[in-house]
C-alpha positions, 0 to 999 in steps of 0.5 A: 754606190754613193752619189759621189761614186756615181759622179766619179764613174760617169766622169771617168767614163767620159775622160776615158772616151776623150783620151782614147779619141785624142790618142787615135787622132794623135798616134794614128791620124797624125791630126791632133785636135788639142794641144799637148797641155790640154791632153795632159790635163785630161789624162792627169784628171783621169789618173787622179780619179782612178787613184781615188776610186780603185774600185773603178779600175779597168784593164782597158783604161788608157792609163794602162796603155801608151796610146795608138793602135797599129795601122791597117795595111802594115804588118804588126810586130810585138816589141821586145819590151814595151815602148813606154811614154813619158810624163810631161811637166810644163813649169819648173815647179812641176819639174821640182815636184817630179824630182822630189818624188824621185828623192822620196822613192829612192830614199836619197838624192839621185846621182847624175841626171841627163838632159837631151832634146825631145824631138817632135817626131814619131818614135821607132824601135830599130833592131840590128842582127849581126850588124845589119838593120833587120827591123824597124817598128813604130811605137803603136800601142806600146806593145805592138807596132807597125813594121816600117822596115822598108821605109826606114831603110830609105832614111839616109842618116840611118846606117843599114850596117854597123861595124863592131856591133853585137849579134843583137842590138835594139835601139829606140829613137825618133824619126823626124822631118827636117824643117828645111825639107818641109819648106822645100816640099811645101814650095813644090806643093805650092807651085803645083797648087797642092795643099801644104803639109801642116808641120814636120811632125804630121808630115813625118807620121804620114811619111814613115807609114806610107805603103810605097817606100819610094814615096817615103824616100822622096820625103827625106826623113831623118832620125835621132837615136835616144835609148839603148834597149838591149845589146847582146853581151853588154851589161847596162851602163849609164845612159850617157855612156850607152849613148857614147857607145852607140855613137861610136858604132855610127848611129845618129845619137840625139845631139848634145846630151848633157850630164847634170850633177843635180836638178839646178844644172838640169834647169840651166840646160833647159834654159839654154836650149829654150833659146837655142832650139830655134836655130835647129833644123828640126822641131823640138817641143821640150827637154827630157830629164832622165836619171843616168844610173841604170840601178836607180832606174830599175829601182824606180821602175814604171807604170803601165804607161810611163817610166818613173825615172824620166820626165819631159819638160815641155816648152811653151808654144812659139809665136804670138797670140791674137784673135780670129776676126773671120775666116774667108775662103780663097780659090786657087788656080787649081780650084783648091779652096783654102781657108784663111784666118783674118786676124787682129794685127800682131807683130811677128818676126819683124812684120805685122800679120793680119792674115794667116793660112789654115791650109785646109778644112781638115786642119780647121776641124783639127784645131776646132777653130771658131770665130773669136778664138784666141790663137797661136800664130807662127811663121812657116819657114819664117815666111808664111804666117799660119795658125798653129793652135787655139787657146781654148781657155780663152774661147768667148761664149757664143763663138761661131764654128767655121763650117766647110763650104758645100759650094764654091764661093766663086761660081756656086759649083758643088765642091769635090774632094778627090780620093786620098786628098784633104783639099776641097776643090771647085770642079768648074774649069771656067770658074771666074775665081779659078780663072782669075787666080791662074791669071794672077799667077801668070801676071805676077812677079817672077812670072810674066810680071805684067804691071797694071794687072792686079787682082781686082782688075783681073777679076773685072776683066774676067767678069766682063768676059774679056779674058778667059785664059793667058792667051786672051790677054793679048786680045785686049784693046784700048777702046774696050778697056777704056770703056770699063768702069774705073778705066781711062784711055791712059790706063788702058794704053799703059796695060796694052803697052805692058802686054806688048813688052811682056812678049819678050820676057825670057822663056823661064818666066813663061814656064813658071807663069804657065803653072805646070804642076811642080815647076817653080822659079828654080825648076823653070830656069833649069828647064829653060837652060836645057831646052831654050824654046817651047818646042824643044821642051814640048818634044823632050822625053821624060828621061831627058828632063830627068837628067837635069840636076834636081829634077826627079821622075815625078816632076819629069812625068808631070812636065811631059804630061802637061805638054801632052794635054791637048788643052795645054797644047792649044793654049801654047798655039794661041800664045804663039799666034799672038807673038808670045813664043820666047827663047832663053838666052843661055849665058856662057859659063865663062864669066866670073863666079866668085861666090861659088861654094857660098850659101846666102840668105837674104833679109830686109829691104835692099836697093833692088827687088828680092828676086833681082838680088837672088838672081844676081847672087846665083849669077855670081855662083852662090846658092840662095836659101830661104832660111838660116841653117847650119849650112848658111855662110852669109846673111845679106841684110837690108833695112827692117830685118826680122828673126833671120838676123838673130838666128844668123848671129846665134849660128856665127854666120857672117852678116854683110850688107850690100857694101860688105858684099861688094867688098867680098867681090872686090877681094875675090876679083869678081867685079861690081855687084851691080854692073852699070 
């Protein structure tokens, strides 16, 4: 073997190892370490080298497989025909090159093309027998996948029975998690002090393969169908005709597939969707371009890995790029250690971003993040900045890897990781950083809202041994406070007076402030309306709590368990002894509710604080959402609006300012927006 052949063999071995590793991370662990474009470059180089050196071909090369392997704990099922993958293109020039190859293979220009959204989820094969869903199988390695039928049955969008279906029907589709569902799940996880789910695709991959289908049901997955695999008694038709037929059976067919006479029309479709996809409630990472004619598809065939008659045009990543200056560790109120990237400031969705969450240290490892890296950042649910990718081509020499800590930065205790969790935690319940984080939440807006008790002052009080939990705040005395560095008698008196006023905050504020796992502001209000005192809620049974609309068995169990904990009961007793025992004044339902049936989203700076605006809208009967979607009826705008305004315009949502909202109330007989 020549020196050149030896070099090629070594590089092929290295590429096969790398591709297998990234296949495992993407398909099995749902935690990819590199962006799609980087993976595709590795794969393309392997294909090119194997083509140039056929003597080095191997039956177990990743180029002969789709990727992935079945997950242990689930039954494996062989596909009726392989679930092949798609080749990717990242530029219009690459797309035109694919089209030219199709022309050469066919010996003429192809007939019609079709374009459809490439859903960023988990591929699945669905088999119906005599009109009933009999089996759902993940892609797996393309030949054998995981039987996830029990979990698929929990997908509400997916019909379990089809009328007028043939005796045997198999379709292929993509399971996904809607963005709105991910936002709600992460809101609950934040309230419970749990690490957030990084993105819809990773959340879907984990959810569809859970061994407990009840937990899958709580994840509210959805599905789009994009291909007819086989149907007893039906001859193959055009792709678009097949999709129309599947839709007529009641299956959720991928939205807005388009017929394109030629490549120019397909490119126009891509350009339309590149902007319009931001208004969707699910993630897409490209457009799939396919030949519509089944005879032309058969003539082109497939490789061992991918079909030749279709290609995916991948969109560039969303967001903006900036540079990571440092990564710091925040200690939360449940002891979770969260890495946060400090960034060169960059404008994103109408605001300047200088910090972004990295979720957990597994995510840092997945990104292969180093100090000094150029990164893509985006806003999760248009609110929380997060790092979504690393531009590895711009990595500077001598970058510093980010290392997960062995000890808590707040107290020095050795960190722990609970079984089944990705989060690192400080196990010390009296860790100053943990205590300060709990108290920050307790004193924050929406909770007890204690002015003058910011983060630095709280840390100072904890370090001085003056406060150790929420009840101890009401033990603070003016004389002791005034003697601390950077305090004066005036500031000490103001804080003590503010604490005295906080005793009369309504019950729902205290319930949220206590940090009961899963209880956010909305759930706290629901609980306080049903159980208007601490004693009433503490004695409530799980089924009584679960009877409240929107509170399920998991949350009701969490609430009952919290009140049963002796340390929590002791805290409540100490709060009561200090005069902190509020009740909820339940307003009668007879007042005017002119906004019933509307869904508002609020953006920009308004005349009142955001929480006050939200509370008033709900009082008037409106539902208030955090992001614009197809269900939004009105966008209430103030000054310095961000991306929500563009999305609302694209969806035809009615946009109003406070004066416009007052006009709506006047027309509907609802009185004043802000009663005097």
